[in-house]
matplotlib code that plots the C-alpha trace (Angstrom):
import matplotlib.pyplot as plt

x = [0.0, 1.3, 1.6, 0.5, 3.2, 2.1, 4.1, 4.1, 4.9, 3.2, 4.2, 1.9, -0.8, -3.6, -2.6, -2.4, -5.8, -7.4, -5.7, -6.8, -10.5, -10.4, -8.8, -11.7, -14.6, -13.6, -13.5, -16.9, -18.3, -16.7, -18.2, -21.6, -21.3, -20.1, -23.0, -25.4, -24.1, -23.8, -27.4, -28.5, -26.5, -28.1, -31.6, -30.9, -29.6, -32.6, -35.0, -33.2, -33.2, -37.0, -37.8, -35.4, -37.1, -40.5, -39.4, -37.7, -41.0, -43.1, -40.5, -40.7, -44.5, -44.0, -41.4, -43.6, -46.6, -44.4, -42.8, -46.2, -47.3, -44.1, -44.5, -48.1, -47.0, -44.3, -46.9, -49.4, -46.7, -44.8, -47.2, -50.4, -51.2, -53.2, -50.3, -48.5, -51.8, -52.3, -49.0, -49.5, -53.1, -53.4, -56.8, -58.6, -61.2, -58.5, -56.7, -59.7, -60.9, -57.5, -57.5, -60.9, -60.0, -56.8, -58.7, -61.2, -58.4, -56.4, -59.5, -60.4, -56.8, -55.8, -58.0, -55.8, -52.7, -53.0, -49.7, -50.8, -52.7, -53.0, -52.0, -51.2, -50.5, -48.8, -48.6, -46.2, -47.3, -50.9, -49.6, -52.3, -52.1, -54.6, -54.9, -56.6, -57.0, -58.0, -60.0, -61.2, -58.5, -58.7, -58.4, -55.7, -53.5, -54.2, -53.1, -50.1, -48.9, -49.7, -47.6, -44.7, -44.7, -45.0, -42.2, -40.0, -40.7, -40.1, -36.8, -35.6, -36.6, -34.8, -31.8, -31.9, -31.9, -32.9, -35.8, -34.5, -35.1, -37.2, -39.4, -38.0, -38.8, -40.3, -41.5, -44.4, -45.4, -45.7, -46.4, -43.9, -44.5, -42.9, -43.2, -42.4, -42.7, -42.2, -41.9, -43.0, -42.6, -43.4, -46.0, -45.3, -47.2, -46.6, -48.0, -47.6, -48.2, -48.2, -45.4, -47.6, -50.0, -47.3, -46.8, -50.4, -50.1, -47.3, -49.2, -50.0, -46.4, -45.4, -42.4, -43.1, -44.8, -41.9, -40.9, -41.8, -41.7, -40.8, -39.4, -36.1, -34.4, -30.8, -29.7, -31.1, -34.1, -37.5, -40.0, -42.9, -43.7, -43.4, -40.4, -39.6, -36.3, -35.0, -36.4, -34.7, -31.4, -31.7, -29.1, -30.5, -27.6, -25.7, -25.7, -28.7, -26.9, -26.7, -28.6, -27.2, -28.1, -28.7, -30.4, -29.5, -31.0, -33.0, -31.3, -33.2, -32.4, -32.4, -33.2, -33.9, -33.9, -33.5, -35.9, -34.9, -37.3, -36.4, -34.0, -35.8, -35.6, -38.0, -36.7, -38.0, -36.5, -37.4, -36.8, -33.9, -35.9, -38.8, -36.4, -34.8, -38.2, -38.5, -35.8, -36.7, -36.0, -32.6, -31.4, -32.8, -31.1, -27.8, -27.8, -28.9, -26.0, -23.6, -24.9, -24.9, -21.3, -20.2, -21.9, -20.7, -17.1, -16.6, -18.5, -16.4, -13.2, -14.5, -15.3, -11.8, -10.3, -12.2, -11.6, -8.0, -6.3, -7.3, -6.3, -3.1, -2.4, -2.8, -0.3, 2.2, 1.9, 2.5, 5.5, 6.8, 6.5, 8.3, 11.1, 11.3, 11.7, 8.2, 8.1, 4.7, 2.7, -0.1, -2.5, -6.3, -8.4, -11.8, -13.8, -11.3, -11.4, -10.1, -6.8, -6.0, -7.1, -4.6, -1.9, -2.7, -2.7, 0.6, 2.1, 0.9, 2.3, 5.6, 5.8, 5.1, 7.9, 10.2, 9.2, 10.0, 13.4, 14.1, 13.3, 15.5, 18.3, 17.9, 18.0, 21.1, 22.7, 21.7, 23.2, 26.4, 26.4, 25.9, 28.8, 31.0, 30.0, 30.8, 34.1, 35.1, 34.1, 36.2, 39.3, 42.2, 45.5, 48.0, 50.7, 48.5, 47.7, 51.4, 52.5, 50.0, 51.3, 54.8, 54.0, 52.5, 55.6, 58.0, 55.9, 56.0, 59.8, 60.1, 57.3, 55.2, 52.1, 49.9, 50.6, 50.1, 46.7, 45.8, 47.0, 45.3, 42.0, 42.1, 42.9, 40.0, 37.5, 39.0, 38.7, 35.3, 33.9, 35.7, 34.3, 30.8, 30.7, 29.2, 26.1, 25.5, 25.0, 26.2, 25.4, 27.7, 28.8, 30.0, 31.9, 33.5, 34.3, 36.0, 38.0, 39.2, 40.3, 42.2, 43.9, 44.8, 46.6, 48.4, 49.5, 51.1, 52.9, 54.0, 54.4, 54.8, 54.4, 50.6, 47.8, 44.1, 40.7, 37.1, 34.3, 30.7, 27.5, 25.8, 22.4, 24.0, 25.1, 22.3, 22.3, 23.3, 26.3, 28.2, 30.9, 34.6, 33.9, 35.6, 38.2, 39.4, 40.3, 42.0, 44.0, 44.9, 46.2, 48.4, 49.6, 50.7, 51.4, 53.4, 57.1, 59.8, 60.7, 57.4, 54.4, 51.1, 47.7, 44.5, 41.2, 37.7, 34.5, 30.8, 28.1, 24.4, 22.8, 19.1, 18.3, 15.3, 16.4, 16.9, 19.1, 22.8, 25.9, 29.0, 32.2, 35.6, 38.9, 42.1, 45.8, 49.0, 51.0, 52.5, 49.1, 48.0, 50.3, 49.0, 48.8, 47.1, 44.7, 43.6, 43.0, 41.0, 38.9, 38.1, 36.8, 39.6, 41.5, 45.2, 47.8, 51.0, 54.4, 53.5, 50.3, 48.0, 44.9, 44.2, 41.3, 39.7, 38.6, 37.1, 34.9, 33.9, 32.8, 30.8, 29.0, 28.0, 26.6, 24.7, 23.1, 20.9, 21.8, 25.3, 27.5, 29.8, 33.4, 35.8, 39.6, 42.1, 45.2, 44.9, 46.4, 47.9, 49.2, 49.6, 47.9, 45.2, 41.6, 38.6, 35.1, 32.0, 28.3, 26.2, 22.4, 20.9, 18.4, 15.5, 16.6, 19.4, 19.1, 20.2, 19.2, 18.6]
y = [0.0, 3.4, 5.9, 9.3, 11.9, 15.5, 17.8, 20.6, 20.7, 22.5, 25.9, 25.4, 27.9, 25.3, 24.5, 28.2, 29.0, 26.0, 27.0, 30.6, 29.6, 27.3, 30.0, 32.3, 29.9, 27.5, 30.2, 31.5, 28.0, 27.5, 30.7, 29.6, 26.3, 27.9, 30.3, 27.5, 25.4, 28.5, 29.4, 25.9, 26.0, 29.3, 28.0, 24.9, 27.0, 29.3, 26.3, 24.5, 27.7, 28.1, 24.5, 24.5, 27.6, 25.9, 22.6, 24.5, 26.4, 23.2, 21.3, 24.0, 23.6, 19.8, 20.4, 22.9, 20.5, 17.7, 20.0, 21.1, 17.5, 16.7, 19.7, 18.6, 15.1, 16.5, 18.7, 15.9, 13.7, 16.3, 18.8, 16.8, 14.1, 12.0, 10.0, 9.5, 8.6, 5.8, 4.3, 4.7, 3.3, 0.6, -0.7, -1.5, 1.2, 3.9, 2.6, 2.6, 5.9, 7.5, 5.7, 7.0, 10.5, 10.3, 8.9, 11.8, 14.4, 13.0, 12.5, 16.2, 17.6, 15.4, 17.5, 20.5, 18.8, 18.3, 16.5, 13.6, 10.6, 8.7, 9.1, 5.9, 5.0, 1.9, 0.7, -2.1, -3.4, -4.0, -4.6, -2.3, -0.5, 2.3, 4.3, 7.5, 7.9, 11.1, 9.2, 5.7, 3.1, -0.6, -3.2, -4.9, -1.7, -1.2, -4.8, -4.6, -1.2, -2.2, -5.4, -3.5, -0.7, -3.0, -5.2, -2.2, -1.0, -4.5, -4.8, -1.5, -2.5, -5.8, -4.2, -1.1, 1.0, 4.6, 5.9, 7.8, 11.5, 13.0, 11.6, 8.3, 6.5, 3.0, 0.6, -1.5, -4.1, -2.2, 1.2, 3.9, 5.9, 8.6, 7.7, 9.7, 8.5, 10.1, 8.1, 9.3, 6.8, 3.4, 4.8, 5.6, 8.3, 8.5, 9.4, 8.3, 9.7, 8.1, 9.6, 9.5, 11.9, 14.5, 14.8, 15.4, 19.2, 18.9, 16.9, 20.0, 21.0, 21.4, 19.0, 17.4, 14.1, 12.0, 14.1, 13.3, 14.5, 12.0, 11.6, 9.8, 8.4, 8.9, 6.0, 7.6, 5.2, 6.5, 6.4, 8.0, 8.2, 5.6, 3.5, 5.8, 6.9, 3.3, 2.6, 5.7, 5.1, 8.4, 8.6, 9.9, 9.3, 12.4, 15.6, 17.8, 21.1, 21.7, 20.5, 17.8, 15.8, 12.1, 9.3, 6.6, 7.3, 10.4, 13.1, 14.6, 17.7, 16.6, 19.2, 18.5, 19.8, 17.8, 17.8, 19.5, 17.2, 13.7, 11.6, 12.2, 14.6, 16.1, 15.5, 16.5, 15.5, 17.4, 16.1, 18.1, 18.2, 19.9, 22.5, 23.3, 23.5, 26.9, 28.3, 26.6, 29.5, 30.5, 26.9, 26.2, 29.3, 28.5, 24.9, 26.1, 28.5, 25.9, 23.3, 25.9, 26.8, 23.2, 22.9, 26.1, 25.7, 22.7, 24.5, 27.6, 25.5, 23.7, 27.1, 28.3, 25.1, 25.4, 29.2, 29.5, 26.2, 24.2, 26.9, 27.6, 23.9, 23.6, 26.4, 24.8, 21.4, 22.9, 24.7, 21.5, 19.6, 22.5, 22.2, 18.5, 19.3, 19.2, 22.5, 21.8, 22.4, 25.0, 26.1, 26.0, 27.9, 28.6, 28.8, 30.5, 34.0, 36.9, 37.1, 33.4, 33.8, 36.6, 34.5, 31.5, 33.6, 35.2, 31.8, 30.4, 33.5, 33.1, 29.4, 30.1, 32.6, 30.2, 27.5, 29.7, 30.6, 26.9, 26.1, 28.8, 27.8, 24.1, 25.0, 27.0, 24.1, 21.8, 24.2, 24.2, 20.5, 20.3, 22.7, 20.7, 17.5, 18.8, 20.3, 16.9, 15.1, 17.5, 17.3, 16.3, 14.8, 17.1, 14.4, 11.9, 14.5, 15.5, 11.9, 11.0, 13.8, 12.8, 9.3, 10.6, 12.8, 9.9, 7.7, 10.4, 10.6, 6.9, 7.3, 4.5, 5.8, 2.7, 3.2, 6.9, 6.4, 3.8, 6.1, 9.1, 7.3, 6.1, 9.6, 11.0, 8.5, 9.0, 12.8, 12.7, 10.7, 12.9, 16.1, 14.9, 13.3, 16.4, 14.4, 12.7, 9.2, 7.2, 3.6, 0.9, -0.1, 3.4, 3.5, 0.2, 1.3, 4.4, 2.3, 0.0, 3.0, 4.3, 0.9, 0.7, 4.0, 2.8, -0.4, 1.8, 3.7, 0.5, -2.2, -5.8, -4.6, -4.2, -6.7, -6.4, -8.0, -6.7, -9.1, -7.8, -9.6, -8.2, -7.7, -5.0, -2.9, -0.3, 0.1, 3.8, 4.5, 7.7, 8.4, 7.8, 5.5, 2.4, 4.3, 6.4, 3.3, 1.7, 4.9, 4.9, 1.3, 2.2, 5.4, 3.8, 0.2, 0.4, -0.2, -0.9, -4.3, -6.0, -6.7, -5.5, -7.2, -5.2, -7.1, -5.5, -7.5, -6.3, -8.5, -7.9, -8.5, -8.4, -8.0, -7.1, -3.5, -3.2, -4.2, -3.3, -3.5, -5.0, -3.7, -5.2, -3.7, -5.5, -5.1, -7.1, -4.1, -3.3, -2.3, 0.7, 2.3, 1.7, 5.4, 6.3, 3.4, 4.7, 8.2, 6.9, 4.5, 7.5, 9.4, 12.1, 13.5, 12.5, 14.6, 13.2, 14.9, 17.1, 18.4, 16.3, 14.8, 11.1, 10.3, 8.0, 10.9, 12.4, 9.3, 9.2, 12.8, 12.4, 9.3, 11.1, 13.9, 11.7, 9.2, 9.8, 6.6, 5.7, 4.0, 1.2, 1.6, -0.9, -0.5, -3.2, -5.1, -8.6, -11.1, -13.4, -11.0, -7.9, -5.8, -3.1, -4.2, -1.8, -3.1, -0.9, -1.5, 1.0, 1.0, 0.4, 2.9, 2.3, 5.2, 7.7, 10.8, 12.2, 10.2, 13.3]
z = [0.0, -1.0, 1.9, 0.8, 1.5, 1.8, -0.4, 2.2, 5.9, 8.8, 7.4, 4.4, 3.7, 4.0, 7.6, 8.5, 7.0, 8.8, 12.0, 11.7, 11.1, 14.1, 16.3, 15.4, 15.7, 18.5, 21.2, 20.1, 20.3, 23.6, 24.9, 23.7, 25.4, 28.6, 28.5, 28.0, 30.9, 33.1, 32.3, 33.2, 36.4, 37.4, 36.7, 38.7, 41.6, 41.5, 41.3, 44.1, 46.3, 45.7, 46.6, 49.5, 51.0, 50.5, 52.1, 55.0, 55.6, 55.6, 57.7, 60.2, 60.3, 60.8, 63.5, 65.2, 65.3, 66.6, 69.1, 70.4, 70.8, 72.6, 74.9, 75.6, 76.6, 78.9, 80.5, 81.0, 82.5, 84.5, 85.9, 85.9, 88.4, 86.0, 84.5, 87.9, 89.6, 87.0, 88.0, 91.7, 91.9, 94.5, 93.7, 90.4, 91.1, 91.5, 88.4, 86.1, 87.5, 86.6, 83.3, 82.4, 83.3, 81.3, 78.2, 78.3, 78.6, 75.7, 73.5, 74.0, 73.5, 70.5, 68.3, 69.0, 67.4, 63.6, 63.4, 65.7, 64.6, 68.0, 71.6, 73.6, 77.2, 78.5, 82.1, 82.4, 85.8, 84.6, 81.1, 80.0, 76.6, 75.8, 72.6, 71.9, 68.1, 66.3, 63.7, 63.1, 63.0, 62.3, 65.0, 62.9, 63.0, 66.7, 67.6, 65.3, 66.7, 70.3, 70.0, 68.4, 71.0, 74.0, 72.7, 72.2, 75.8, 77.2, 75.4, 76.7, 80.3, 80.1, 78.6, 80.8, 77.7, 77.6, 75.6, 72.5, 72.6, 69.7, 67.1, 65.7, 62.6, 63.0, 60.3, 61.5, 58.9, 55.6, 57.2, 58.3, 61.6, 63.6, 67.3, 70.4, 74.0, 77.4, 80.7, 84.1, 86.9, 85.4, 82.9, 79.3, 77.3, 73.6, 70.2, 66.6, 63.2, 59.8, 57.6, 54.5, 56.1, 56.6, 52.8, 52.0, 51.9, 49.4, 46.8, 44.9, 44.5, 40.8, 40.4, 37.1, 36.2, 37.3, 40.4, 44.0, 47.5, 50.3, 53.8, 54.3, 57.4, 58.4, 56.3, 53.1, 52.9, 51.9, 54.8, 53.0, 49.3, 46.5, 45.5, 42.5, 44.1, 44.0, 40.6, 39.1, 41.0, 42.9, 45.8, 49.1, 51.4, 50.4, 52.4, 52.0, 52.7, 48.9, 45.9, 43.5, 40.4, 40.7, 38.7, 36.2, 32.8, 33.8, 36.0, 38.9, 41.0, 44.6, 47.3, 51.0, 54.5, 57.8, 60.7, 64.0, 66.0, 64.6, 62.6, 59.2, 56.3, 53.8, 50.3, 46.8, 43.5, 40.3, 36.8, 35.3, 32.0, 33.9, 35.2, 31.9, 30.3, 31.9, 29.5, 26.2, 23.9, 25.3, 25.4, 21.9, 20.5, 22.1, 20.8, 17.4, 17.2, 18.4, 15.9, 13.1, 14.0, 13.9, 10.5, 9.0, 10.0, 7.7, 5.0, 5.4, 5.3, 2.2, 0.6, 1.4, 0.0, -3.2, -3.7, -2.5, -1.7, -4.8, -7.4, -5.4, -5.3, -9.0, -9.6, -7.1, -8.8, -12.2, -10.9, -9.3, -12.6, -14.3, -11.8, -12.6, -16.3, -17.7, -19.6, -21.2, -18.1, -18.2, -15.5, -16.2, -13.6, -15.3, -12.0, -9.8, -8.6, -10.7, -8.8, -9.5, -13.1, -13.5, -11.8, -14.0, -17.2, -16.2, -15.4, -18.8, -20.7, -18.9, -19.7, -23.4, -23.5, -21.7, -24.1, -27.1, -25.6, -25.0, -28.6, -29.8, -27.5, -28.5, -32.2, -31.6, -29.9, -32.8, -35.2, -33.2, -33.1, -36.9, -37.4, -35.1, -36.8, -40.2, -39.0, -37.5, -40.8, -42.9, -40.9, -43.3, -42.5, -44.2, -44.0, -45.9, -48.6, -49.0, -49.0, -51.7, -53.9, -53.2, -54.4, -57.6, -58.2, -57.7, -60.0, -62.6, -62.4, -63.2, -65.8, -64.3, -65.8, -64.9, -61.2, -61.6, -63.2, -60.5, -57.7, -59.2, -59.6, -56.0, -54.8, -56.8, -55.4, -51.9, -51.9, -53.7, -50.8, -48.3, -49.7, -50.0, -46.6, -44.9, -44.4, -41.1, -42.5, -45.5, -46.6, -45.2, -48.7, -49.5, -46.2, -47.0, -50.6, -49.3, -46.8, -49.7, -51.7, -48.7, -48.3, -52.0, -51.7, -48.6, -50.4, -53.1, -50.3, -48.5, -51.1, -49.8, -46.1, -45.9, -46.3, -45.4, -45.6, -45.1, -44.2, -44.4, -45.5, -48.6, -46.8, -44.6, -47.6, -47.3, -43.5, -42.7, -40.5, -39.8, -42.5, -41.8, -38.8, -40.2, -42.3, -39.3, -37.3, -40.3, -40.8, -37.1, -37.4, -40.4, -38.8, -35.6, -36.5, -39.8, -39.6, -42.1, -40.6, -40.3, -42.5, -41.0, -41.6, -41.0, -40.7, -40.5, -39.9, -39.6, -38.1, -37.4, -34.0, -33.2, -29.4, -27.3, -27.0, -30.8, -33.7, -33.8, -36.0, -34.4, -36.0, -35.2, -36.5, -35.6, -36.7, -36.0, -34.9, -31.5, -30.1, -28.0, -25.5, -21.9, -21.1, -24.4, -23.9, -20.5, -21.9, -24.9, -22.8, -20.5, -23.6, -23.5, -26.5, -26.9, -28.8, -30.3, -30.3, -33.3, -31.5, -33.7, -32.1, -32.7, -35.0, -32.4, -30.3, -33.5, -34.0, -30.4, -30.4, -33.7, -32.5, -29.2, -31.3, -33.7, -31.3, -28.3, -26.6, -25.4, -28.1, -27.1, -28.3, -26.7, -27.2, -26.2, -27.2, -28.5, -26.1, -28.8, -31.5, -29.3, -31.9, -31.4, -31.4, -31.8, -31.2, -31.8, -31.4, -33.4, -33.5, -37.0, -38.5, -40.9, -43.1, -43.2, -41.1, -37.7, -34.7, -32.6]

ax = plt.figure().add_subplot(projection="3d")
ax.plot(x, y, z, "-o")
ax.set_aspect("equal")
plt.show()
């Protein structure tokens, strides 16, 4: 898998634009979100304070009613003789008379205390339990409560425990009660109230459909109300000095206040949704602006990308390709802004002028190469020209007219080919014929000391090659290998090779002379020119330079000395062409 590599780093314009937009929008979105949450917090605080004040007011009413009942029981037991006389009665008549009087007193006074459901009196010696209810009460509830209270008192007596001070929560069967008892002598006077009845005035409180008002004990367990707190996962054990949110799926605002007269608290929990419904428009507007900001930021970035970054990226990609050598690149920005259109048109006009200049420079270079190629092809060896005229002169002195005619004809053909060889390519047969004429002239110069052979298939006759390629190496062999003591043999062979990369001519020229000098061979293999003592450059460099100018691909010219004969060996591999003409 190809890993995409970004062409620009963190300092690129695209990153700066995106960062600038985010720096402008994200603080605004953050402020809107903060304002939203702050408004919600303020509303929750105000609602909590309002409900807390209401609960505190009602809890004070409950505490006042319970405190009045408690004060009444202490008055009956402490200052009156009715309760103590019941415990000190010696006869049944005195006991029942005191009991009757006490019953009438409690029955009359219970109507003055709205917080109380029932007064009760228990005398342990007689094991007598009397209740004074405010309203009708079932026999089952009387028996159940009597048994619970008597058992509690008996347990305290046997354990020497003290009666708890204040109204305490007691759960009898399925009902929850607040019970308070005072003891004078061996007689107990007490009262109970059902916790559910204490919540009746708060039923009209607006706390939402799923909200509720309840009483809870010190362990955070509901003692009045439904089980909705457990069902919703609302925590009641936390401190009620401040409001808090609780609940599993749905959140509720929990507000409460503890009682000063007992171990219970009045708690209300309001659905958070019900609270926030009081500011629908503000919340709706804030969330709408936030959502719109989150929506418009990508749209704005996309618009910036299409109007600025995409046209700029096209220009940069075109410039990058130009830097890599593709001078044909043009920028097309039909839907871009006017500034980018001007930039694109200016870039295209500049590229057209550069392209024109490149063409002119390239043509100038081609002209220089042609001139250099023609100059290299027309280089004449003055020594060969003078030696040839000297041979003709000596033959004329001895009046050897046949050799003069043969020599003159060979020179005519030689120079005719030489002077018309200003073209880049000639046919192989013409190059070989020119080489034979040259060798014929040299055989007249060096009779009985030079032999040669040229081996070339007839089907290669029309293949174009650069002129003077074979003749130059043959001339170089005669020039450096001929001596007066030894006969020299020169062999030239041409073969055809067809490979996957193309077809080639393999040319091999070999002599039996003393071979290349080691220093000269190193210079020639490196492609550098070598001069002799007379300041003349060797013809091998001439051929190498012309082949480099004529062919776009590298040409193989291998120079070496034969291991057996010690003579010079030249091997060339030249690409074939379908028709004559320059390869470049």
